[in-house]
Each structure stands twice: as C-alpha cells, then as structure tokens.
C-alpha positions in Angstrom: 0.0 0.0 0.0 1.5 3.2 -1.1 -0.4 5.5 1.2 -2.1 4.3 4.3 -3.9 6.2 7.1 -4.8 5.1 10.6 -8.4 3.9 11.2 -10.5 6.7 12.7 -11.6 4.7 15.7 -9.0 1.8 15.8 -5.9 3.9 15.7 -3.5 1.0 15.5 -4.7 -0.3 12.1 -3.5 1.3 8.9 -6.0 1.4 6.0 -5.6 1.8 2.3 -7.0 4.9 0.8 -10.2 3.2 -0.3 -10.8 1.5 3.0 -10.1 4.7 4.9 -12.5 6.6 2.7 -15.2 4.1 3.5 -14.6 4.3 7.3 -14.3 8.1 7.3 -17.4 8.6 5.2 -19.4 6.3 7.6 -18.1 8.4 10.5 -19.2 11.6 8.8 -22.6 10.1 7.9 -23.2 9.0 11.5 -22.0 12.4 12.8 -24.3 14.3 10.5 -27.3 12.1 11.5 -26.6 12.8 15.1 -26.3 16.6 14.5 -29.7 16.5 12.7 -31.2 14.7 15.7 -29.6 17.2 18.0 -27.8 14.6 20.1 -24.2 15.1 18.9 -21.5 15.5 21.4 -17.7 15.5 21.0 -15.9 12.3 20.2 -17.0 9.5 17.9 -20.6 9.3 16.9 -22.8 6.8 18.8 -22.6 3.4 17.3 -19.5 4.1 15.2 -17.2 2.0 17.3 -19.6 -0.9 17.0 -19.8 -0.4 13.3 -15.9 -0.3 13.2 -15.7 -3.7 14.9 -18.1 -5.2 12.4 -16.2 -3.6 9.6 -13.0 -5.0 11.1 -14.4 -8.5 10.9 -14.9 -7.9 7.2 -11.4 -6.4 6.7 -9.9 -9.5 8.5 -11.1 -11.6 5.6 -8.5 -9.8 3.4 -5.0 -11.3 3.8 -3.2 -8.0 4.2 -5.5 -6.8 7.0 -5.6 -10.2 8.6 -1.8 -10.1 8.8 -1.8 -6.6 10.3 -4.4 -7.6 12.9 -2.4 -10.7 13.8 0.8 -8.7 14.1 -0.9 -6.1 16.3 -2.3 -9.0 18.5 1.1 -10.5 18.8 2.6 -7.1 19.9 -0.3 -6.6 22.3 0.3 -10.0 23.9 4.0 -9.2 24.3 3.2 -5.8 25.8 0.7 -7.4 28.3 3.3 -10.1 29.2 5.9 -7.4 29.8 3.6 -5.3 32.0 2.6 -8.4 34.0 6.3 -9.1 34.6 7.0 -5.5 35.6 4.0 -5.5 37.9 5.2 -8.7 39.6 8.6 -7.0 40.3 7.0 -4.1 42.2 5.7 -3.8 45.6 2.2 -3.6 44.2 2.2 -7.4 43.5 3.2 -8.0 47.1 0.6 -5.6 48.4 -2.1 -7.3 46.3 -1.0 -10.7 47.6 -1.3 -9.4 51.2 -4.7 -8.0 50.6 -5.8 -11.3 49.0 -4.5 -13.3 52.0 -6.3 -11.0 54.4 -9.5 -11.3 52.5 -9.3 -15.1 52.5 -8.6 -15.1 56.2 -11.6 -12.9 56.9 -13.8 -14.9 54.6 -12.8 -18.1 56.4 -14.1 -16.7 59.6 -17.6 -16.1 58.2 
C-alpha cells in the first residue's frame, strides 16, 4: 500500500486509501445524522465503534488486514506479558498478595 492512514476509531490499524475513505465517510454520515437529531457531542458518533468492529471483521477476511491484525495482536500480547512481569517485580504485587491473604482469612471466619 503506497499511502495508508490510521483507522479513525481503531488507531492501531493502517488502512488503504479506499478502506479509509469508507470508514471516514461512515463516520461523517453518522455524525451528520446525530447533528440533525440534536444529540451530537464530541468524540466518535454513537454506534461508530460498533460499526468499526463489524467492519474490522470484514477487513480481517482480506489477507493484508488479517496479517496486520495478527501482528498487532502479537505485539499486544507481548506488551501485556511485559507489563505483568513489571508488575510482579514491584511492591504492588506484594501488596495485592497481602490483601488477598487478608481477604481469604476474613472470609474463612464467616
């Protein structure tokens, strides 16, 4: 893909020009409908994130997007794993363990 833009709601996914145009036009359509109804507030229009998830399912059927989604998921899993390791190396993990032990002790009394 020569030019790619980030998805308007799913900021981690790069889209081709055509796919971006579809997503952005839907965003504008939903925004305009909300403005006409007098319910528009800042941020994404109501229902746009849900629409984006459904659209993502369709995009995932295309090999290039499936690969991008899988790569993002792999990176996300790595980040989660790293954060869990970092958390376990801090006093917060110890404090949490103490709190859980105290909770179990109190629950055993009841």
